[in-house]
DSSP file (Angstrom, degrees, kcal/mol; ACC not computed):
  #  RESIDUE AA STRUCTURE BP1 BP2  ACC     N-H-->O    O-->H-N    N-H-->O    O-->H-N    TCO  KAPPA ALPHA  PHI   PSI    X-CA   Y-CA   Z-CA
    1    1 A M    >>        0   0    0      0, 0.0     3,-0.8     0, 0.0     4,-0.6   0.000 360.0 360.0 360.0 -31.4   26.7   18.5   16.6
    2    2 A S  T 34  +     0   0    0      1,-0.2     4,-0.4     2,-0.2     3,-0.4   0.755 360.0  65.3 -71.2 -21.5   24.7   17.0   19.4
    3    3 A V  T >> S+     0   0    0      1,-0.2     4,-2.5     2,-0.2     3,-0.9   0.805  93.7  61.2 -69.8 -26.7   21.5   17.2   17.4
    4    4 A L  H <> S+     0   0    0     -3,-0.8     4,-2.1     1,-0.2    -1,-0.2   0.814  94.3  62.1 -66.3 -30.2   23.0   14.7   15.0
    5    5 A L  H 3< S+     0   0    0     -4,-0.6    -1,-0.2    -3,-0.4    -2,-0.2   0.713 113.1  36.7 -67.6 -19.4   23.2   12.2   17.8
    6    6 A F  H <> S+     0   0    0     -3,-0.9     4,-1.4    -4,-0.4    -2,-0.2   0.798 117.5  48.6 -96.4 -39.7   19.4   12.5   18.0
    7    7 A L  H  X S+     0   0    0     -4,-2.5     4,-2.5     2,-0.2     5,-0.2   0.863 104.8  55.9 -76.3 -35.8   18.5   12.8   14.3
    8    8 A I  H  X S+     0   0    0     -4,-2.1     4,-2.0     2,-0.2    -1,-0.2   0.941 111.2  42.6 -65.1 -48.7   20.5   10.0   12.8
    9    9 A P  H  > S+     0   0    0      0, 0.0     4,-2.5     0, 0.0    -1,-0.2   0.887 113.6  54.0 -63.5 -35.8   19.0    7.3   15.1
   10   10 A L  H  X S+     0   0    0     -4,-1.4     4,-2.5     1,-0.2    -2,-0.2   0.926 109.1  47.7 -62.8 -43.5   15.6    8.8   14.5
   11   11 A A  H  X S+     0   0    0     -4,-2.5     4,-2.3     1,-0.2    -1,-0.2   0.880 112.1  50.3 -64.0 -38.1   16.0    8.6   10.7
   12   12 A L  H  X S+     0   0    0     -4,-2.0     4,-2.3     2,-0.2    -2,-0.2   0.898 111.2  47.8 -67.4 -41.0   17.2    5.0   11.0
   13   13 A V  H  X S+     0   0    0     -4,-2.5     4,-2.2     2,-0.2    -2,-0.2   0.915 113.1  47.7 -67.5 -42.8   14.2    4.0   13.1
   14   14 A L  H  X S+     0   0    0     -4,-2.5     4,-2.2     2,-0.2    -2,-0.2   0.907 112.5  49.7 -65.0 -40.7   11.7    5.8   10.8
   15   15 A G  H  X S+     0   0    0     -4,-2.3     4,-2.2     1,-0.2    -2,-0.2   0.897 110.7  49.3 -65.0 -40.8   13.4    4.1    7.7
   16   16 A A  H  X S+     0   0    0     -4,-2.3     4,-2.3     2,-0.2    -1,-0.2   0.879 110.6  51.6 -66.2 -35.8   13.2    0.7    9.4
   17   17 A G  H  X S+     0   0    0     -4,-2.2     4,-2.3     2,-0.2    -2,-0.2   0.902 110.2  47.8 -66.3 -39.7    9.6    1.3   10.2
   18   18 A A  H  X S+     0   0    0     -4,-2.2     4,-2.0     2,-0.2    -2,-0.2   0.888 112.6  49.3 -67.1 -37.6    8.8    2.2    6.6
   19   19 A L  H  X S+     0   0    0     -4,-2.2     4,-2.3     2,-0.2    -2,-0.2   0.885 110.6  50.3 -67.4 -38.9   10.7   -0.9    5.4
   20   20 A A  H  X S+     0   0    0     -4,-2.3     4,-2.2     2,-0.2    -2,-0.2   0.896 110.2  50.3 -64.7 -40.2    8.8   -3.1    7.8
   21   21 A A  H  X S+     0   0    0     -4,-2.3     4,-2.0     2,-0.2    -2,-0.2   0.885 110.2  50.7 -65.8 -37.4    5.4   -1.6    6.7
   22   22 A F  H  X S+     0   0    0     -4,-2.0     4,-2.0     2,-0.2    -2,-0.2   0.925 111.5  46.3 -65.2 -45.3    6.4   -2.3    3.0
   23   23 A F  H  X S+     0   0    0     -4,-2.3     4,-2.3     1,-0.2    -2,-0.2   0.865 110.8  53.8 -67.0 -34.9    7.3   -5.9    3.8
   24   24 A W  H  X S+     0   0    0     -4,-2.2     4,-1.6     1,-0.2    -1,-0.2   0.912 108.3  49.7 -62.9 -41.3    4.1   -6.4    5.7
   25   25 A A  H  <>S+     0   0    0     -4,-2.0     5,-2.2     1,-0.2     6,-0.5   0.870 110.2  51.6 -66.7 -35.5    2.1   -5.1    2.7
   26   26 A L  H ><5S+     0   0    0     -4,-2.0     3,-1.0     1,-0.2     5,-0.2   0.942 112.9  43.5 -62.8 -47.2    4.0   -7.5    0.5
   27   27 A T  H 3<5S+     0   0    0     -4,-2.3    -1,-0.2     1,-0.2    -2,-0.2   0.721 109.0  57.0 -74.9 -20.5    3.2  -10.5    2.7
   28   28 A S  T 3<5S-     0   0    0     -4,-1.6    -1,-0.2    -5,-0.2    -2,-0.2   0.432 115.8-109.2 -92.4   2.2   -0.4   -9.6    3.3
   29   29 A G  T X 5S+     0   0    0     -3,-1.0     3,-1.0    -4,-0.4     4,-0.3   0.763  70.7 141.2  84.0  26.0   -1.2   -9.5   -0.5
   30   30 A Q  T 3 <S+     0   0    0     -5,-2.2     3,-0.2     1,-0.2    -4,-0.1   0.762  76.8  42.6 -71.2 -24.1   -1.7   -5.8   -1.0
   31   31 A F  T 3  S+     0   0    0     -6,-0.5    -1,-0.2    -5,-0.2    -5,-0.1   0.042  80.6 107.9-111.4  25.9    0.1   -5.9   -4.4
   32   32 A E  S <  S+     0   0    0     -3,-1.0    -1,-0.2     1,-0.2    -2,-0.1   0.893  90.2  21.3 -73.6 -39.5   -1.5   -9.1   -5.8
   33   33 A D    >>  +     0   0    0     -4,-0.3     4,-0.7    -3,-0.2     3,-0.5  -0.639  64.0 160.6-131.2  75.7   -3.7   -7.4   -8.4
   34   34 A P  T 34 S+     0   0    0      0, 0.0     4,-0.4     0, 0.0    -1,-0.1   0.768  79.6  48.5 -71.4 -23.5   -2.5   -4.0   -9.3
   35   35 A D  T 3> S+     0   0    0      1,-0.2     4,-2.0     2,-0.1     5,-0.2   0.655  93.7  77.6 -87.4 -15.9   -4.5   -3.8  -12.6
   36   36 A G  H <> S+     0   0    0     -3,-0.5     4,-1.9     1,-0.2    -1,-0.2   0.885  93.5  47.3 -64.3 -40.4   -7.7   -5.0  -11.1
   37   37 A A  H  X S+     0   0    0     -4,-0.7     4,-0.8     1,-0.2    -1,-0.2   0.838 111.0  52.4 -70.9 -31.3   -8.7   -1.7   -9.5
   38   38 A A  H  4 S+     0   0    0     -4,-0.4     4,-0.2     1,-0.2    -2,-0.2   0.859 116.6  39.0 -72.2 -33.8   -7.9    0.2  -12.7
   39   39 A E  H >X S+     0   0    0     -4,-2.0     3,-1.1     1,-0.2     4,-0.5   0.747 103.5  69.6 -85.3 -23.8  -10.1   -2.2  -14.7
   40   40 A R  H >< S+     0   0    0     -4,-1.9     3,-0.8     1,-0.3     5,-0.2   0.797  90.5  61.7 -65.8 -28.8  -12.8   -2.4  -12.1
   41   41 A I  T 3< S+     0   0    0     -4,-0.8    -1,-0.3     1,-0.2    -2,-0.1   0.746 100.2  55.5 -70.8 -19.5  -13.9    1.2  -12.7
   42   42 A L  T <4 S+     0   0    0     -3,-1.1    -1,-0.2    -4,-0.2     2,-0.2   0.636  90.1  91.5 -85.0 -14.4  -14.7    0.4  -16.3
   43   43 A L  S << S-     0   0    0     -3,-0.8     2,-0.9    -4,-0.5     3,-0.2  -0.552  70.9-139.4 -85.2 146.8  -17.1   -2.4  -15.4
   44   44 A D    >   +     0   0    0     -2,-0.2     3,-0.7     1,-0.2    -1,-0.1  -0.660  39.8 153.7-101.7  75.3  -20.9   -1.8  -14.9
   45   45 A D  T 3   +     0   0    0     -2,-0.9    -1,-0.2    -5,-0.2    -5,-0.0   0.704  66.1  64.3 -76.3 -18.6  -21.5   -4.0  -11.9
   46   46 A D  T 3  S+     0   0    0     -3,-0.2     2,-0.4     2,-0.1    -1,-0.2   0.635  83.1  90.8 -82.1 -11.3  -24.5   -1.9  -10.8
   47   47 A L    <   -     0   0    0     -3,-0.7    -3,-0.0     0, 0.0     0, 0.0  -0.705  63.9-157.8 -85.9 131.7  -26.5   -2.7  -13.9
   48   48 A T        -     0   0    0     -2,-0.4     2,-0.1     1,-0.0    -2,-0.1  -0.854  23.1-109.3-107.2 143.0  -28.7   -5.8  -13.6
   49   49 A P        -     0   0    0      0, 0.0     2,-0.3     0, 0.0    -1,-0.0  -0.436  36.8-112.5 -69.5 144.7  -30.0   -7.7  -16.6
   50   50 A E        -     0   0    0     -2,-0.1     2,-0.5     1,-0.0     0, 0.0  -0.590  22.6-133.3 -78.7 134.0  -33.7   -7.3  -17.3
   51   51 A D              0   0    0     -2,-0.3    -1,-0.0     1,-0.1     0, 0.0  -0.776 360.0 360.0 -87.8 127.0  -35.8  -10.4  -16.8
   52   52 A D              0   0    0     -2,-0.5    -1,-0.1     0, 0.0    -2,-0.0   0.401 360.0 360.0-101.2 360.0  -38.2  -11.0  -19.7
């Protein structure tokens, strides 16, 4: 029973840390363009047009 006195606050602290990290990611713009990375793989940016 005494282990619960240690584990419950530990779980609350870890959960609060994860929630703080999520809100930090929201405010820093990590989720602004979720489709951009998926479409960026299809683009051929490394190809340069030939000069004639």
